C-alpha positions in Angstrom: -33.8 69.1 20.2 -33.1 66.1 22.4 -33.5 66.6 25.8 -30.8 65.6 28.3 -30.8 64.9 31.9 -27.4 64.7 33.8 -27.1 63.0 37.0 -24.3 63.7 39.2 -23.6 66.9 38.0 -21.3 68.6 40.3 -18.9 65.4 40.6 -15.6 65.1 38.7 -16.9 63.9 35.1 -20.4 65.5 35.3 -19.0 69.3 35.8 -17.0 68.6 32.7 -20.1 67.3 30.7 -22.1 69.8 31.7 -19.5 72.5 30.5 -18.8 70.6 27.4 -22.7 71.0 26.7 -22.3 74.8 27.4 -19.5 75.1 25.2 -21.6 73.7 22.6 -25.0 75.4 23.2 -26.7 72.5 24.1 -29.4 72.6 26.7 -29.7 70.1 29.7 -31.1 69.2 33.3 -28.5 68.6 35.7 -28.7 67.3 38.8 -26.3 66.7 42.0 -27.2 64.4 44.7 -28.9 67.1 47.1 -31.4 68.1 44.1 -31.8 64.3 43.3 -30.5 61.5 45.4 -30.5 58.7 43.0 -31.0 56.1 46.0 -34.8 57.7 46.4 -36.6 55.6 43.9 -39.7 57.6 44.1 -37.9 61.2 43.7 -36.1 59.8 40.6 -39.2 58.6 39.3 -41.0 62.0 39.6 -37.8 64.0 38.2 -37.3 61.7 35.5 -41.2 61.4 34.6 -41.8 65.1 34.8 -39.0 65.9 32.6 -38.9 62.9 30.3 -35.2 63.2 29.1 -34.4 61.3 25.7 -30.9 60.5 26.8 -29.9 60.2 30.5 -26.4 60.7 30.9 -25.7 58.8 34.4 -22.5 60.4 36.5 -23.8 59.9 39.6 -21.8 57.3 41.4 -20.2 56.6 44.8 -16.6 56.8 44.2 -14.6 56.2 47.5 -13.2 53.2 47.1 -11.3 52.8 50.6 -14.2 53.6 52.3 -16.6 51.6 50.3 -14.7 48.3 52.2 -16.3 48.8 55.8 -17.5 52.6 56.6 -19.6 53.7 53.9 -20.1 50.1 52.3 -24.1 50.0 52.4 -24.0 54.0 50.8 -21.5 52.3 48.0 -24.0 49.6 47.0 -27.3 51.9 47.6 -25.7 54.5 45.0 -23.8 52.2 42.8 -26.2 49.3 42.5 -29.7 50.6 43.6 -29.5 54.2 42.5 -28.3 53.0 39.1 -31.1 50.5 38.9 -33.5 53.1 39.9 -32.4 55.4 36.9 -32.5 52.4 35.0 -36.4 51.8 35.8 -37.4 55.4 35.5 -35.5 55.6 32.1 -37.4 52.5 30.7 -40.8 54.2 31.4 -40.2 56.8 29.4 -38.1 55.2 26.7 -35.1 57.3 27.3 -31.6 56.0 26.7 -28.7 55.5 29.3 -25.2 56.4 29.5 -23.9 54.5 32.6 -20.1 54.8 33.7 -18.2 51.7 34.9 -14.8 51.0 35.9 -11.4 49.0 35.5 -12.0 47.9 38.7 -14.9 45.2 37.6 -11.8 43.4 36.4 -9.2 41.6 39.2 -6.1 42.9 37.3 -4.4 39.6 37.2 -4.5 39.7 33.3 -1.0 40.4 31.3 -2.4 41.7 28.3 -5.2 44.2 27.5 -8.8 43.3 29.1 -11.5 43.0 26.3 -14.9 44.1 26.5 -16.0 40.6 26.9 -13.7 39.4 29.1 -14.6 38.0 32.3 -15.1 40.3 35.0 -13.8 39.6 38.6 -14.1 42.7 40.6 -12.1 42.2 44.1 -13.4 45.5 46.1 -16.7 46.7 47.3 -16.8 49.5 44.7 -15.6 47.1 41.8 -18.4 44.8 42.6 -21.1 47.8 43.3 -20.1 49.2 40.1 -20.4 45.6 38.0 -23.8 45.0 39.8 -25.0 48.9 38.4 -23.8 47.0 34.9 -26.0 44.3 35.2 -29.0 46.7 36.7 -28.2 48.5 33.5 -28.4 45.8 31.2 -31.6 43.6 33.1 -33.7 46.5 32.8 -32.8 48.3 29.6 -32.1 47.9 25.7 -30.8 51.1 25.2 -27.8 51.8 26.9 -24.3 52.5 26.7 -21.7 51.1 29.6 -19.0 53.0 29.5 -15.9 51.5 31.4 -12.9 54.0 32.4 -9.9 54.2 34.5 -7.9 56.6 36.5 -9.6 59.5 35.8 -8.4 63.0 36.0 -9.8 66.7 35.1 -10.1 70.3 36.3 -13.1 69.1 38.6 -12.9 67.8 41.9 -10.4 65.6 43.7 -8.0 63.5 41.3 -4.5 61.8 41.3 -2.8 65.2 39.5 -4.3 67.6 42.1 -2.4 65.5 44.5 0.4 65.1 42.9 0.7 68.7 42.6 -0.3 69.8 46.3 2.6 67.2 47.5 5.0 68.6 45.3 5.0 72.1 47.0 5.5 70.7 50.4 8.1 68.0 49.5 11.7 67.2 47.9 10.8 64.1 47.1 7.7 61.6 46.5 7.3 57.9 46.5 5.0 56.6 43.8 4.0 53.0 43.4 5.2 51.4 40.2 3.4 47.9 40.4 0.3 48.9 39.4 -0.7 49.8 35.9 -3.6 51.3 33.8 -4.7 53.9 31.6 -4.9 57.5 32.2 -8.4 59.1 31.5 -9.1 62.8 31.3 -12.7 63.6 31.6 -12.8 65.9 28.8 -11.8 63.0 26.3 -14.6 60.7 28.1 -17.2 63.5 28.0 -16.5 63.6 24.5 -17.1 60.1 23.9 -20.2 60.0 26.0 -21.3 62.5 23.5 -20.2 61.0 20.7 -21.9 57.7 21.1 -25.6 59.0 21.6 -24.9 61.6 18.9 -23.6 59.5 16.1 -26.3 56.3 17.0 -23.4 54.1 17.6 -24.6 50.5 18.6 -25.8 49.9 22.1 -23.9 47.6 24.8 -20.6 47.7 26.7 -17.6 50.0 25.5 -14.1 51.1 27.2 -12.5 54.4 26.9 -9.6 55.9 28.5 -6.5 58.1 27.0 -4.4 56.2 24.7 -1.0 54.5 25.8 -0.6 53.3 29.7 1.6 53.4 32.5 2.3 52.6 36.1 0.9 55.4 39.1 5.2 56.3 39.1 5.1 57.2 35.3 2.1 59.1 35.9 3.0 60.8 38.8 6.5 61.7 36.7 4.5 63.0 33.9 2.5 65.6 36.0 5.8 67.0 38.0 8.4 66.7 35.2 8.6 70.5 35.6 8.5 71.0 39.2 11.6 71.0 41.4 10.7 67.6 42.8 12.2 63.8 43.2 9.8 61.1 42.1 11.2 57.9 43.4 9.5 53.9 42.3 8.6 52.0 45.4 6.3 49.1 45.4 2.6 48.7 46.5 3.3 47.6 50.0 4.8 50.9 50.8 1.3 52.0 50.6 -1.2 49.4 52.4 -4.8 50.1 51.4 -8.1 48.5 52.7 -9.4 48.4 49.0 -7.6 45.7 46.7 -6.3 47.4 43.6 -6.0 45.8 40.4 -2.1 45.4 39.1 -2.6 45.3 35.6 -6.0 46.7 34.6 -4.8 47.6 30.9 -8.6 47.7 29.2 -8.6 47.3 25.3 -10.0 50.3 23.5 -10.6 48.8 20.1 -13.9 49.0 20.3 -14.4 52.3 20.9 -11.6 53.2 18.2 -14.5 50.9 15.6 -16.7 53.6 16.2 -14.4 56.3 14.5 -14.0 58.5 18.0 -10.4 60.0 17.8 -9.0 59.3 21.5 -5.6 61.0 22.2 -2.8 59.4 24.0 -3.1 60.2 28.1 0.2 62.4 27.8 -1.2 64.8 25.6 -4.2 64.9 27.5 -2.3 65.5 30.9 -0.6 68.4 28.6 -3.8 69.9 27.4 -5.2 69.6 31.1 -2.2 71.0 33.0 -2.4 74.2 30.6 -6.0 74.4 31.1 -5.5 74.6 34.8 -2.2 76.7 34.4 -4.3 79.7 32.7 
């Protein structure tokens, strides 16, 4: 049986991936940041060398985008670039494949159409810059890797936009949500399934992009989330919510390469519906 190691095991995606493997009866070793701080090179080397996994699902990341601009700028780079390089170098020594999760924020969001996998990158915030540096570290160190860029992630575990909207709807009659930023929502379940699909089906190594099908604005996303709630959702432009970190206006990534693998991608509305029924049970 293929030995599997998961970093960032208690995060939004890592938790989903652990649940998926549990359902399938597949054994794995999983570490959160307390058990394996990926910025500690010596510790990473020791853990990975001792366990000798064949596959490392690298879910650990620093994702507080606004804090990454200033108060946690160093931490953002330490985790997303240095930590990723540490994992890649340890993987290289034992011949492990690495699956690294990246972001639509590697693009500047000025493209009118979809961003293809090989489109020029141009990150405009510290988080995007550090995640792109992580991509480069993976490519420099490894031959056997999958980079998966994703966007607008929601799921059962951790904080996300869907939970925020549901929480706010309990205390407000009206919510304002930005209607001038467009992207593709991604259910953690779909992403976790794609991660394992690439490995299990020996797909060609390289960079992929994976979200659920279809695209929307944050306002449209919120409207779908709250369609059965007694709350009015009102569109506003981004100027109503100034943020420290630049947000791409139009970061819709092409799914063509992911679809070409034969992996079936459901649309975001269906994914959201399945997720909502899961948390209502």
